[in-house]
N, C-alpha and C positions, 0 to 999 in steps of 0.2 A: 481188377481194383474196385473198390467200392468207394463211391464218393461219400464225404465223410459232410454231415449238415448238422444244424443245429436241431434241437428236440422241436416237436409240433407246438405253436403257441400254448395251446391249453394245458402242457406240460410246463410251462417257463412260469417261475415264481414272479411276483412282482417286482421284488427289490431283492437287492443283495448289498451287505457291506461286512466287511471284517469285524471279526469280534474283537473288542480290545487288546486282547492276548495275541489273536492273530496279526493285529495291525502292527502291534511292537515287535513282533516278530519278523514281517515284514520289513519294517523300517531296519531291522540288523543286517538284513539281506542286502537291502538298497544300499547300506554303508559300506560293504564289502567293494564296491565299484566305485572309479573315479568320477568327479562332477562330468556330466554330459554323458555317462555311460549309464544310468539307472536302468535302461531297458534290458539291458544285460541278466535283471533279477526276473524275467517275466516268467521263465520255467518254474521256478522255486514257488513265486507267488500265483500263480495258476495251479500247482500242485496243492497246494495250501487252502486255497479257495475250492478246489476239488473236494478235499478232505471234510472240508467245514460244511458241505453241502450234505454229504453223505455218498459220496464217492463219482460224482458227476457235475458237469460246468454249464450251469444255464448261460443265458445271453448276459444277464444283469452281472453274473460273476465276471464274466470277459471283460465287461465295462468297466466294471468297478476297478480292475486290475491296471486296464490300459489308464484311468483316472489316477490312480495311486502311482503310476510309473511315469505319468505327463506323457503317454504315447497315442496315438490315432487309436481309434477304436479297432479298425480293418488289421492293424499291423500284429495285434494281440489275438484278433480272430486267426489271421494266418496261421500263427502259431500252435492255437488250440486245435484248429483242422488238420494239422499237418502231422501233428504226433498223437499215435495211438494210445498213449499211455493216458491220455485225457478224453473221458467218456462225455459224448456231447448229449446223452440221453440217460434217463434213471436207470440204475444197474439194481441187480438183486443185491442181499446181503451177502451172498457168496458170489462175485463174478468171476466165472471162468474165460479164462482166455488161452485159447487153444491153439498151439503151434502147428501151423500147417506148411510151413516149409518143407524142402526137400528132404532134408535128412529125417526129420520126424515123420514124414508120409511113408519114405522107404522103411522105417521101422513100425509102423502100425497106426497113424495119428488117423488114418480114415475111419477106424473100428471107433475110435474116441470121439470122433465128430459125430457118427452115427447115433452115438449113446446122448452125447448133449442133443441133439435132435430130438431122439424119442424121450429123452426124460425132462429135459428143460423148455425144448421149443425151437422156434427161429430163433436165429440171431437177432441182437439186440432187442428182442422182447422178454421182459420180466413175468417170472411164473406168477399164477393169480396170489399165490401166498406169498410173494415177495421174497422168498428165499433164494433162487437161483436166476440167474443170467448169464447168457456166453456169448463170444464172440471168436471168428478164428482169425489170428493173427500172425505178422510175419516173425521172423527169426527171434527166439528170445534169450539168445546165447547159450542154450544147453545143449549143444547138439550131441555132444560125446555121450549124454545121458537121454538121448531121444529114444520113445517120444514123450513130451513133456506138456505142462499146462502150469500156467500160473493162475491161482486161485487168490484173489485179493492181494497180499503182498509176499505170500509164499509160493515157491515155486516146488512142482511135483512131478519126478523124473522116473525114467524106467519102468513107465505105465503100461500094464497092460489092460485089457477091458475088464478082468477081473478085479484088478487093482482099483481102478479108476473108479468103478462100479462102488466098490467100498469105501473110497473115500467121499464121495459125494453122499452114501448112506450114513456116514459117520458124520457129517456136516448137516445133514437133514435132522440127525438126531439130537443136534446139540454140542456134539462132541468134538474134538481137535485132532484131526488125524495128522501124523507127524509127515512133516515136510521134508524134501529132499528125495533121493533116490528109493525105490521102493522094492530095491533088490539088496542083497547082500555086499554091498560095495561103500567106501567111504567117499564121499564127495563124488569126485570125477575120477577115482582110483582106477585101475583095471578089475572089473568083476574076477574074483578068485584071488587077489591079493597080487603082489608086485611080481613082475615077470622079469625085471631087470635088477641090476645092482644088488643081487644077492649076496655076492660074497663081501665078505667084511676086510679082507686082507689083500 
């Protein structure tokens, strides 16, 4: 298990505040909770801060969320460092989260991790051109379509080394590959179509 730490000081911005639009959005999230329970909005506010920064959470963003919610900094830091959905250092334009849990490993994720190491580099590092970064994560909940990876907000499932390389090529060229299963199946339906309940009478 990796220890999750904040980015090095030289990468940290000097300040962070929500934009007016994001602060108004944050207030609508906070208003969903009863008085005294504003801390319950910590995850959506951290997520919005990460989006505003460009894909990662600097220390000043964590502290700003704590201030907005009236929470101690350490409590917000605990949330940010616990959930891997929060990136604690800069990421590439395309951030690949490669599932390394047992179902994906049994179906070939190790070969996909090798591709990440070869094409992108070490985990948590951003390529020199800023396009890609990657990290191995725990289960992303698409086990039936293993192996899979989440790239930014999209899932790419039923991957092979060939289809994964093609997805990376498409993104590097500025195109958007089709997310979801990369084989002939609808969502998580059986490959080859239905196998039960075929009779209509």
